VOGU-3710 file (C-alpha; in Angstrom, 3 decimals, decimal comma):
1> mnrtrrlvav> -6,211/18,737/-12,317  -2,611/18,411/-12,584  -2,432/14,978/-14,548  -0,588/14,774/-18,262  -2,114/12,032/-20,357  -0,637/10,727/-23,198  -1,449/8,155/-25,788  1,583/6,355/-27,007  2,291/3,871/-29,245  3,250/0,646/-28,260
11> ddltdaaeel> 6,699/0,812/-29,909  7,223/4,277/-28,025  6,253/3,289/-24,795  9,809/2,030/-23,543  11,518/5,056/-24,230  8,875/7,197/-22,781  9,168/5,415/-19,767  12,879/5,710/-19,563  12,699/9,451/-20,098  10,015/9,636/-17,389
21> lgagyrlalv> 12,507/7,158/-14,771  15,412/9,701/-15,740  13,614/12,959/-15,157  12,849/11,467/-11,668  9,662/9,967/-11,725  8,204/6,802/-10,528  6,227/3,711/-11,591  2,960/3,935/-9,346  0,745/2,071/-11,129  -0,079/-0,218/-14,109
31> aahddgrppl> -3,610/-0,764/-15,241  -4,824/-2,773/-18,057  -8,686/-1,796/-19,198  -10,814/-4,351/-21,262  -14,010/-2,362/-22,064  -16,081/-5,163/-23,666  -15,035/-4,054/-27,121  -11,807/-3,480/-28,824  -9,093/-2,600/-28,289  -7,596/-3,369/-24,688
41> rvvhlflagr> -5,559/-0,452/-22,994  -3,062/-0,414/-20,830  -2,507/2,635/-18,469  0,908/3,149/-16,660  0,800/6,155/-14,544  4,370/7,696/-13,480  4,626/9,872/-10,529  7,085/12,873/-8,959  6,305/14,778/-6,289  7,682/18,421/-4,818
51> pdrrvelecl> 6,223/19,847/-7,064  3,255/17,127/-7,607  3,553/15,912/-11,135  1,646/13,045/-12,708  1,675/11,549/-15,954  -0,101/8,884/-17,841  1,282/6,826/-20,737  -1,821/4,935/-22,586  -1,121/1,903/-25,115  -3,653/0,900/-27,174
61> lpvhdpvlps> -3,548/-3,596/-27,763  -5,653/-5,781/-30,108  -7,974/-7,971/-28,216  -6,707/-11,172/-29,635  -2,935/-11,695/-29,544  -2,267/-8,621/-27,252  1,623/-8,068/-26,187  3,506/-5,309/-24,778  6,980/-4,472/-24,502  8,494/-5,405/-20,842
71> laymsfpagr> 9,891/-2,333/-18,745  11,358/-5,175/-16,549  14,803/-4,103/-17,498  14,364/-0,384/-16,140  12,353/-0,445/-13,046  11,753/-3,700/-10,687  7,821/-2,806/-10,196  7,314/-2,701/-13,456  8,365/-6,573/-13,929  5,724/-7,217/-11,716
81> feremrdlyg> 3,094/-5,225/-13,015  3,190/-6,804/-15,783  2,856/-10,298/-14,362  -0,058/-9,303/-12,679  -1,707/-8,032/-15,984  -0,495/-11,282/-17,804  -2,291/-13,117/-15,127  -5,461/-11,492/-15,192  -5,910/-10,282/-18,984  -3,601/-12,474/-20,313
91> iglrghprpr> -1,400/-9,897/-22,317  1,872/-10,732/-23,456  5,040/-9,684/-22,498  7,772/-8,796/-24,980  11,411/-9,302/-23,449  10,216/-9,985/-19,815  13,670/-11,650/-18,252  11,016/-13,920/-16,262  7,276/-14,135/-17,267  6,353/-16,340/-14,440
101> rlvrhahwpe> 2,502/-16,429/-12,820  2,279/-14,089/-10,001  -0,985/-13,804/-8,991  -2,485/-16,801/-10,504  -1,161/-19,958/-8,557  -0,315/-23,398/-10,159  -3,625/-24,658/-10,117  -5,356/-21,673/-11,770  -6,580/-22,664/-15,138  -4,133/-21,783/-18,172
111> dwhpmradap> -6,257/-19,982/-20,206  -8,838/-18,210/-17,607  -7,605/-14,156/-17,439  -10,490/-13,304/-14,801  -10,088/-9,531/-15,613  -11,143/-10,138/-19,310  -14,566/-8,741/-20,012  -15,736/-12,134/-21,527  -14,404/-14,129/-18,315  -17,043/-16,331/-17,006
121> ttppefggsg> -17,947/-15,068/-13,393  -17,411/-18,781/-12,273  -14,098/-19,781/-12,727  -13,700/-23,300/-14,718  -12,576/-26,131/-13,190  -9,222/-25,725/-11,282  -6,973/-28,535/-12,453  -5,790/-30,544/-9,310  -3,478/-28,931/-6,312  -0,843/-27,306/-8,568
131> elrfltvgge> 2,991/-27,672/-8,197  4,263/-24,705/-5,870  7,799/-23,951/-7,122  10,549/-22,231/-5,854  14,193/-21,920/-6,730  16,540/-24,425/-5,145  19,504/-23,786/-3,415  22,644/-25,839/-3,195  25,734/-26,467/-1,679  26,772/-28,211/1,448
141> gvyeipvgpv> 24,937/-27,665/4,789  21,851/-25,674/3,059  18,746/-27,181/3,799  15,111/-25,391/3,680  12,363/-24,381/6,325  8,881/-23,957/4,690  6,917/-21,699/6,717  2,662/-21,577/6,021  0,828/-20,692/4,228  -1,536/-21,467/7,235
151> hagliepghf> 0,272/-19,999/10,684  -0,050/-20,110/14,013  -1,555/-17,160/14,794  -4,501/-14,766/13,523  -2,614/-13,626/10,366  -3,988/-14,061/7,165  -2,263/-16,784/4,589  1,138/-16,899/2,977  4,049/-19,315/2,448  7,521/-18,496/3,109
161> rfsvvgetvv> 10,540/-20,704/2,343  13,773/-20,403/3,881  16,901/-21,953/2,472  19,328/-22,026/5,520  22,988/-22,531/6,608  22,674/-23,607/10,188  20,547/-20,290/11,355  21,706/-18,346/8,839  19,119/-17,040/6,170  20,410/-17,613/2,514
171> rlkarlwyvh> 17,656/-16,817/0,325  13,836/-16,458/1,454  11,198/-16,728/-0,801  7,612/-15,195/-0,482  4,738/-17,050/-1,838  1,596/-14,778/-1,794  -1,919/-14,615/-3,204  -3,590/-17,471/-1,052  -6,392/-14,372/-0,183  -7,217/-13,119/-4,093
181> rgierlfhgr> -10,734/-11,816/-3,971  -10,905/-10,364/-7,192  -11,348/-6,759/-5,251  -10,987/-4,598/-8,250  -13,523/-6,689/-10,497  -16,072/-5,973/-7,451  -15,882/-2,420/-8,322  -17,239/-2,525/-11,733  -20,823/-1,102/-12,367  -21,052/0,395/-9,148
191> satgatelae> -22,137/4,474/-8,717  -19,250/6,488/-8,573  -20,883/7,529/-4,961  -21,487/3,768/-3,901  -18,284/1,850/-3,479  -16,767/3,495/-0,860  -17,501/0,504/1,348  -15,840/-1,744/-1,001  -12,372/0,733/-0,813  -12,803/0,917/3,138
201> rvsgdssaah> -12,453/-3,149/3,025  -8,982/-3,175/0,554  -6,833/-3,857/3,943  -8,946/-3,345/7,116  -6,474/-1,620/9,388  -5,739/1,016/6,062  -10,210/1,677/6,065  -9,708/5,855/6,004  -6,672/5,896/3,808  -8,026/3,721/1,167
211> alahclavee> -11,296/5,364/1,362  -10,039/8,913/0,901  -7,868/7,816/-1,789  -10,637/6,276/-3,656  -12,906/9,209/-3,008  -10,152/11,598/-4,230  -10,313/9,758/-7,380  -13,694/9,511/-7,919  -13,482/13,283/-7,245  -11,354/14,171/-9,564
221> acgatvpeda> -13,030/11,867/-12,500  -15,848/13,852/-11,543  -14,609/16,975/-11,544  -15,937/17,796/-8,039  -14,687/20,500/-5,583  -14,151/19,852/-1,953  -13,723/22,556/0,574  -10,302/23,061/2,197  -11,487/22,688/5,439  -13,015/19,552/4,549
231> qrlrallvel> -10,063/18,186/3,322  -8,168/18,925/6,399  -10,687/16,941/8,480  -10,198/14,190/6,236  -6,705/14,391/6,910  -7,409/14,226/10,375  -8,820/10,501/10,268  -5,933/9,101/8,198  -3,460/10,692/11,102  -5,916/9,274/13,673
241> erlynhaadl> -5,701/5,882/11,755  -1,705/6,386/11,871  -2,046/6,666/15,517  -3,374/3,291/16,462  -1,508/1,419/14,349  1,784/2,777/14,797  0,968/2,201/18,851  0,152/-1,616/18,069  3,358/-2,195/16,143  5,848/-0,549/19,175
251> galandvgfg> 4,243/-2,845/20,987  4,558/-5,757/19,051  8,261/-5,194/17,892  8,863/-5,135/21,652  6,851/-8,601/22,458  8,427/-10,152/19,770  12,126/-9,994/21,666  10,142/-11,346/24,923  9,097/-7,977/26,709  5,363/-8,863/26,939
261> lanahalrlr> 5,159/-5,741/29,462  5,212/-2,996/26,707  3,066/-4,745/24,480  0,590/-4,962/27,019  0,758/-1,008/27,715  1,063/-0,552/23,890  -1,994/-2,613/23,490  -3,623/-0,169/25,896  -2,743/3,139/24,155  -4,316/1,284/21,222
271> eellrinaev> -7,533/0,613/22,718  -7,581/4,137/24,081  -7,299/5,748/20,080  -9,302/3,209/18,951  -12,160/4,351/21,701  -11,335/8,157/20,051  -11,803/7,085/16,964  -15,199/5,843/17,907  -16,287/9,041/19,220  -15,181/10,925/16,281
281> tghrllrgai> -16,592/8,925/13,443  -18,972/6,115/15,307  -16,422/3,768/14,259  -13,488/1,851/16,081  -11,880/1,438/12,212  -12,696/5,340/11,086  -15,609/3,460/8,358  -18,155/5,388/7,175  -16,865/9,494/7,731  -15,285/9,799/4,268
291> rpggvtlrrl> -17,249/9,619/1,232  -16,886/11,171/-2,555  -17,637/15,304/-1,762  -17,349/15,169/1,581  -16,944/13,507/5,309  -18,464/13,529/8,838  -17,219/13,525/12,202  -19,493/13,469/15,352  -16,705/15,397/17,207  -13,093/16,745/17,429
301> pdparlasla> -11,042/14,547/19,117  -9,238/15,922/22,747  -5,882/17,129/21,941  -5,196/17,364/25,732  -6,057/13,467/25,553  -3,615/12,720/22,393  -1,212/14,536/24,342  -1,349/12,278/27,495  -1,120/8,988/25,114  1,863/10,620/23,149
311> adlaelttlt> 3,536/11,155/26,486  2,592/7,840/27,852  3,966/6,022/24,540  7,401/8,362/24,720  7,541/6,583/28,085  7,144/3,638/26,950  9,317/3,799/23,640  12,396/4,885/25,796  12,018/2,008/28,285  12,245/-0,332/25,759
321> lgngiiydrf> 15,497/1,184/23,792  16,620/1,345/27,092  16,962/-2,375/27,595  20,248/-3,170/26,092  19,100/-6,536/25,092  16,473/-4,784/23,290  18,462/-2,623/21,766  20,902/-5,185/20,770  18,295/-7,195/19,189  16,795/-4,321/17,514
331> agtgvlaadd> 20,224/-2,814/16,105  22,125/-3,852/12,822  19,007/-6,535/12,520  17,159/-6,850/9,016  19,195/-4,148/7,275  17,528/-2,746/4,040  20,242/-0,623/2,167  19,134/2,492/0,515  19,962/1,461/-2,572  17,720/-1,754/-2,803
341> aralgclgcp> 15,065/0,022/-1,274  15,223/2,508/-4,025  15,717/-0,013/-6,586  12,620/-2,340/-5,347  10,599/1,101/-5,340  10,083/1,560/-1,676  7,142/3,294/0,393  6,274/4,524/3,553  8,373/3,553/6,862  10,519/0,892/5,286
351> arasglvtda> 11,435/3,369/2,916  12,346/6,432/5,451  14,125/4,224/7,689  16,748/3,580/4,609  16,914/7,179/4,090  14,592/7,718/1,326  12,578/10,497/0,747  8,996/9,727/0,113  5,950/11,064/1,839  2,621/11,698/-0,255
361> rldhpvvelp> 1,633/14,556/2,476  4,593/16,361/0,835  4,761/14,894/-2,864  1,144/14,994/-3,458  -0,346/17,223/-1,194  -4,311/17,560/-1,458  -4,056/20,530/1,300  -1,288/22,236/2,891  -0,517/21,165/6,106  3,188/21,325/8,230
371> ieeiraetgd> 4,163/17,865/8,140  7,450/16,939/9,703  9,439/14,481/7,869  10,348/11,354/9,538  13,690/9,574/8,430  16,569/7,302/9,530  19,802/5,898/7,920  20,461/2,361/9,029  17,578/0,424/7,748  17,309/-2,002/10,290
381> vlarytvrrd> 14,652/-3,036/12,890  15,690/-0,467/15,002  15,526/2,271/12,344  11,884/1,122/11,954  10,916/0,914/15,225  12,192/4,676/15,723  10,702/6,318/12,465  7,273/4,913/14,141  8,163/6,133/16,958  8,383/9,760/15,913
391> efaasvalvt> 5,946/9,502/13,627  3,796/8,779/16,538  4,735/11,723/18,166  4,293/14,201/15,077  0,887/13,068/14,009  -0,236/13,905/17,436  1,399/17,368/16,654  -0,511/17,421/13,451  -4,161/16,216/14,634  -3,465/19,004/17,058
401> eivvnhrgrt> -2,911/21,562/14,630  -5,417/20,719/12,833  -8,778/20,537/15,761  -6,903/24,265/17,374  -7,365/26,081/14,165  -10,241/24,391/12,501  -13,789/26,616/12,761  -17,029/25,599/12,105  -18,775/22,651/10,864  -17,897/18,814/10,844
411> eftgdldtgp> -19,946/17,833/8,450  -19,482/18,102/4,504  -22,217/17,072/2,658  -20,599/18,135/-0,874  -21,841/17,663/-4,515  -20,048/15,067/-7,226  -21,424/17,947/-9,878  -19,362/20,781/-9,429  -17,287/21,106/-12,351  -16,194/19,591/-15,611
421> rvgsgvgive> -16,231/15,435/-15,881  -13,267/14,341/-16,946  -14,176/10,232/-16,699  -10,922/9,145/-14,892  -9,111/10,297/-12,108  -6,276/9,294/-9,619  -6,389/9,402/-5,331  -3,276/9,250/-3,807  -2,865/9,148/0,128  0,146/8,515/2,555
431> gwrgtivhrv> -1,495/6,110/4,369  0,121/4,238/7,792  1,886/1,844/5,723  2,917/4,404/2,927  1,572/5,907/-0,506  -1,652/4,416/-1,527  -2,901/5,238/-5,279  -6,513/4,636/-6,487  -7,393/5,195/-10,076  -11,137/4,881/-11,412
441> eiddagrltr> -12,832/5,166/-14,490  -16,173/6,353/-14,551  -18,950/6,281/-17,709  -21,326/8,709/-18,523  -24,297/7,164/-16,404  -21,713/7,759/-12,780  -20,873/4,108/-12,906  -17,471/2,752/-12,340  -15,946/0,912/-15,209  -12,334/0,691/-13,995
451> akivdpswfn> -10,915/0,627/-10,485  -6,935/0,115/-9,940  -5,762/0,069/-6,562  -1,862/-0,294/-5,422  -1,122/-0,221/-1,591  2,300/0,100/-0,586  2,497/-3,287/0,526  2,574/-4,234/-3,222  6,081/-2,409/-3,196  7,363/-3,516/0,108
461> wpalpvamse> 6,952/-7,239/-0,208  9,717/-8,082/-2,314  12,055/-5,754/0,316  11,314/-8,107/3,295  13,395/-11,316/1,648  15,931/-8,621/0,550  16,244/-7,460/4,476  16,593/-11,337/5,544  19,492/-12,026/3,557  22,531/-12,973/6,181
471> tivpdfplvn> 19,864/-12,735/8,964  19,187/-15,818/11,702  15,896/-17,902/11,475  15,064/-16,748/14,643  14,824/-13,169/13,729  12,600/-13,380/11,003  9,510/-12,667/13,316  11,051/-9,760/14,571  12,092/-8,407/11,097  8,718/-9,679/9,397
481> ksfnlsyagn> 6,725/-7,437/12,155  8,743/-4,629/11,971  7,954/-4,050/8,030  4,271/-5,132/8,982  2,887/-5,528/5,240  -0,497/-6,247/4,575  -1,680/-9,497/2,542  -5,142/-8,345/1,873  -3,584/-4,699/0,349  -1,082/-7,058/-1,723
491> dl> -3,537/-10,202/-3,043  -6,510/-8,107/-4,009
//
């Protein structure tokens, strides 16, 4: 296990965190714990890659009036994790610049913290509709455009408030958590081998990646070892998930600028890829194949068939970018500068399109694979488009390499009792949206007592308003689609 765990005093937390951040680590996760008895615990997980390094800082807090020093002044993601803890656990924050509600909307009861052990499973009566407050932007000619939370399309709810002069966006504020489902609490009490189906439903289009991250965390907690061949097959499934989602996004981006023909062909490719998924696992979204200790494939995908689809997609993207009008709409639109992406802690495609080096397959490898790292520099819609295009080709090459070099069986049952139980585990997977992190704790009876999940959308949602600054309102659907963030993955 390459994870270091340190118990630190509350007053020493800021110094320890500052030291890790200064050494190149990033704050990947903050998990509060209420074990039903004193004290409360808070775990900060810091990650650094190449080589893989993982450090946990654990603080103990009193059950009554727990207060934690804020790390918001040194880490933007830390400030948001802390606001989440304040909402769900009632943990106070010392020195936080803006400790406003994050998860709990205004109509949630003030003293109800649903992740506390003594919180009623049925919430107390909500206090009216509440008020949704946004910062008002003043000045001559400024007006507001409210959008959502109910939208015209088949998407999940989110509210966007545009402050606009003419057509130019001066400020955009997004309000999420309309579909908060209490997912993390639903893991409590489930057996270590019985929660994968729940992990697959954290964000449906990332079923394989979330299932794998959950299983890796459970396996580490149980001290289980999974054969390398099984890990390669698991990686294959995550790449198949990347393929069908990237194909859909490339078509949708073309559709948002009026090139419906490209979208129709991209959806044809997506359908072919979903059918391949069903042939390989029995499920179009790759569910049911990955489980703690093992993996089951019905068959391996045909490399020739994937190569044909890759050629079709390459032709499609060439035609799309060869259209001068489309190219002009993509280039220079919705720019996310590298410094902003780094400060916000962005992950996945948006980060790589802004020039950042981030890929969990290389930073935190589970199995050694020939990963081609794709990056761009301009940070605009065009860069996010080309990164997806190039990642599609690289994923086809990776799947082909795994299939060609695989020998033997395609089913591994595994055993969770193959090593010393350590009680907690972390799973890190590069999903198609970016790095997914799961952390679990398991008791002596083999039940989950805590599961903390961080989807890359948690880190990337704050980047969308930044990219929209000085962009015109009609380009919002295009910029939004170029990020394509998960509401469900954020609104756990």
